[in-house]
N, C-alpha and C positions, 0 to 999 in steps of 0.2 A: 413399464420398464423405467428404472431410475436413470438419472443423469449419467452416473458413472458407467452403467452398462451401455447406454447409447454411445458414449464417447469411445469405450473399448471396442464396440462393434464397428464404429466408423473407422477407427484407426486400423483395426485388423483387416477390414475389407478394402480400405482405400489408400492407406499409407504404409502399411507394413510390407517390407520387401522379402518377407519370409513366408514360407508355406506352413509354418507352425502356427498353432492357435496363439492368440494374444496372451502372453504369460508374464508380462511385467507387473510389478507392484504398482499400485495407484500413485505412489509418490516417486516412482522412477522417472528420471529426466528423459523426455523424448529425444532431445538433442544429444545428450551424452551417450545414450544407448543406440544412436544412429537410426532411430525410428523415423524421424522427419528431418527435412532440410528446409530452406527458406520457402520453397514452393509448398511444402507440406504445411507450413504455418499459415500460408494464404488459404489453403484448403480447410484447415481447422477453423479459421475465422469465418469463412463462408458457411461451413457446417453449423457453427454456433448460431449464426444469424438465421439460417433457414430452419434448423431444427427447433430452436428455442425462442425465436422471434426477438432476439436482442440486437441492439445496434452497437457495433463494435467501433470505437473511435481509434484512429491510428495510434494515438499515444498509449492506448491500452494494450496494444499488441506487444507484450513483453514476456520474457520467460516466467515472470512471477504469475502471469495469467494463463499461459498457453504451453508450458513445458512439461506437464504431466496430467494424468487423468484427474488427480486430486485438485491440482491448481485450476484446471479448466472448469471442473464442476463447481468449485468454490466461486470462481469468477462469474459463471452463469447464474448461480444462485444470488449473488450480490446484485447483478444487473437486473434480474427479475424482481428482486425486492425493491430496488430503486425505482423501477417502472410501476410499482404498485401491484405487481402480479404476485400471486401466491407462490411460495417456494414449495411446490409439490413434486413428488416423484410419481411418475406414471408407470 
């Protein structure tokens, strides 16, 4: 499963307050769409750390990194590349 699918699944199962399937575009803002709040951001940080093995620094917890599927996937790939890990989709 690729990074985007893992993020979509996590958001749908853990953060979405709707019973509908995850239907947002990958670039849609989680905050503007009301998908997450500040606690949801904390959950996304924890998810990124656990699922992808990246260390998230407090200064990196910004909308540019965590406000959409696309932004979070890009951030995860950058962190994996910086750590010397391969940017592979599973």
